[in-house]
C-alpha positions in Angstrom: -53.1 -39.6 -20.6 -52.6 -42.8 -22.7 -55.7 -45.0 -22.9 -57.3 -47.5 -25.1 -60.7 -45.9 -25.0 -61.3 -43.8 -28.1 -64.0 -41.1 -28.2 -65.1 -39.3 -31.3 -66.3 -35.8 -30.5 -68.4 -34.7 -33.4 -69.3 -31.0 -33.4 -71.9 -29.2 -35.5 -72.0 -25.4 -36.2 -73.6 -24.0 -33.1 -72.1 -21.5 -30.6 -70.8 -24.2 -28.2 -68.6 -25.5 -31.0 -66.3 -22.5 -30.3 -65.5 -24.1 -26.9 -64.5 -27.6 -27.9 -61.5 -27.6 -25.6 -63.9 -27.9 -22.6 -65.3 -31.3 -23.5 -62.0 -32.5 -24.9 -60.2 -31.8 -21.6 -63.1 -33.2 -19.6 -63.1 -36.4 -21.6 -59.4 -36.7 -21.4 -59.6 -36.4 -17.6 -62.2 -39.2 -17.6 -59.7 -41.4 -19.4 -60.7 -40.9 -23.1 -58.4 -40.4 -26.0 -60.4 -37.8 -28.1 -60.6 -37.4 -31.9 -62.4 -34.4 -33.2 -64.7 -34.5 -36.3 -66.5 -31.3 -37.5 -69.4 -30.8 -39.8 -68.4 -28.7 -42.8 -70.0 -25.6 -41.3 -68.3 -26.1 -38.0 -65.0 -26.5 -39.8 -65.6 -23.2 -41.6 -66.2 -21.5 -38.3 -63.0 -23.0 -36.9 -60.9 -21.9 -39.8 -62.5 -18.5 -40.7 -63.6 -17.2 -37.4 -60.9 -18.7 -35.1 -57.5 -18.5 -36.5 -55.3 -21.4 -35.3 -58.2 -23.3 -33.8 -57.8 -26.4 -35.8 -54.1 -26.6 -34.9 -54.9 -26.0 -31.2 -57.4 -28.9 -31.3 -54.9 -31.1 -33.0 -52.3 -30.3 -30.5 -54.7 -30.9 -27.6 -55.9 -34.3 -28.9 -52.8 -35.5 -30.8 -55.0 -36.3 -33.8 -55.9 -34.5 -37.0 -59.3 -32.8 -37.1 -61.4 -34.4 -39.7 -64.3 -32.8 -41.5 -64.6 -34.4 -44.9 -64.6 -37.9 -46.3 -61.2 -39.3 -47.3 -60.6 -40.9 -50.7 -60.9 -44.7 -50.8 -57.2 -44.9 -51.5 -56.3 -42.9 -48.4 -55.6 -44.6 -45.1 -57.7 -43.9 -42.0 -55.9 -41.4 -39.8 -58.0 -41.9 -36.7 -58.4 -45.0 -34.6 -61.8 -46.6 -34.5 -64.1 -45.2 -31.8 -65.4 -46.9 -28.7 -68.0 -44.2 -28.2 -69.2 -41.1 -29.9 -70.3 -37.7 -28.4 -72.2 -35.5 -30.8 -72.0 -32.0 -29.2 -73.2 -29.5 -30.1 -75.9 -31.3 -32.1 -77.9 -28.9 -34.3 -81.5 -29.5 -35.4 -80.2 -29.7 -39.0 -77.9 -32.6 -38.2 -80.5 -34.2 -35.9 -83.1 -34.4 -38.7 -80.6 -35.5 -41.3 -79.3 -38.2 -39.0 -82.7 -39.5 -38.1 -83.5 -39.7 -41.8 -80.3 -41.8 -42.4 -78.6 -39.1 -44.5 -74.8 -39.4 -44.6 -73.8 -36.6 -46.9 -71.0 -35.4 -44.7 -68.3 -37.3 -42.8 -69.9 -36.4 -39.4 -73.3 -37.8 -40.6 -71.7 -40.8 -42.2 -70.0 -41.7 -38.9 -73.0 -41.4 -36.7 -75.5 -43.1 -39.1 -73.0 -46.0 -39.4 -72.4 -46.1 -35.6 -76.0 -47.0 -35.0 -75.6 -50.1 -37.1 -72.2 -50.9 -35.5 -73.8 -50.5 -32.1 -71.2 -48.0 -31.0 -72.5 -46.1 -27.9 -73.6 -42.6 -28.9 -74.4 -39.6 -26.7 -75.8 -36.4 -28.2 -76.0 -33.0 -26.6 -78.3 -30.7 -28.6 -78.1 -27.0 -29.0 -81.0 -25.2 -30.7 -83.5 -22.6 -29.8 -87.1 -23.1 -28.8 -88.4 -21.9 -32.2 -86.4 -24.7 -33.9 -87.6 -27.2 -31.2 -91.2 -26.3 -32.1 -90.8 -27.7 -35.6 -92.6 -31.1 -35.8 -89.6 -32.8 -37.3 -87.5 -32.3 -34.2 -89.5 -34.4 -31.7 -89.9 -37.1 -34.3 -86.2 -37.2 -35.0 -85.4 -37.3 -31.3 -87.8 -40.2 -30.8 -86.4 -42.1 -33.9 -82.8 -41.8 -32.6 -83.6 -42.7 -29.0 -85.5 -45.8 -30.3 -82.2 -46.7 -32.2 -80.3 -46.5 -28.9 -78.9 -43.0 -29.0 -78.7 -41.2 -25.7 -80.0 -37.7 -26.4 -79.5 -35.3 -23.5 -82.5 -33.0 -24.0 -84.5 -31.6 -21.2 -83.8 -32.1 -17.5 -80.2 -33.0 -16.9 -79.2 -32.1 -20.4 -79.8 -29.2 -22.8 -83.0 -27.0 -22.6 -83.8 -24.9 -25.7 -83.6 -21.2 -25.3 -85.3 -18.2 -26.9 -83.6 -17.3 -30.3 -80.4 -15.3 -29.8 -80.5 -15.9 -26.0 -78.4 -18.9 -25.5 -76.0 -19.0 -22.5 -72.7 -20.6 -23.5 -71.6 -20.7 -19.9 -74.6 -22.9 -19.1 -74.1 -25.4 -21.9 -73.9 -28.8 -20.0 -70.6 -30.2 -21.4 -69.9 -32.1 -18.2 -73.3 -33.8 -18.2 -72.5 -35.3 -21.6 -69.0 -36.5 -20.5 -70.5 -38.0 -17.3 -72.9 -40.3 -19.2 -70.3 -41.7 -21.6 -69.9 -45.5 -21.2 
């Protein structure tokens, strides 16, 4: 589907990142043109654990998968986003993002997007032990205060016991449904 609405799907290294075709297709059905950006660890998963995954995502979206900063002399290969979906969002990326860290392309895009007032929806994925760390609720509060929609709790993601996540229950559609 050709559209003028560009969605950046930014994925961190959490188990749902192995199923990015689900939100890509759902967003495309909702009228979005999707560009995929991975954290370095998510890129490693996609290249070392899932042979051909990067090529499959590029074929599905029609855009290259980005995971690292380009050189200043290189052109942008992706169109500018109208909205961003960060899913799965790990506690690591959450805390770096809330602190304003932009040491990866994924973090650089989402920290800058706040200042550019690009709508951002984030769908976390972490366990309840990670959620118990005091930095996590502070980071969620910081980002929500900055205008980020974080789907945590009822109607979004609920943390699970360590090593007991249910990939089939990950609420991809809830995230796509709240996009602007």
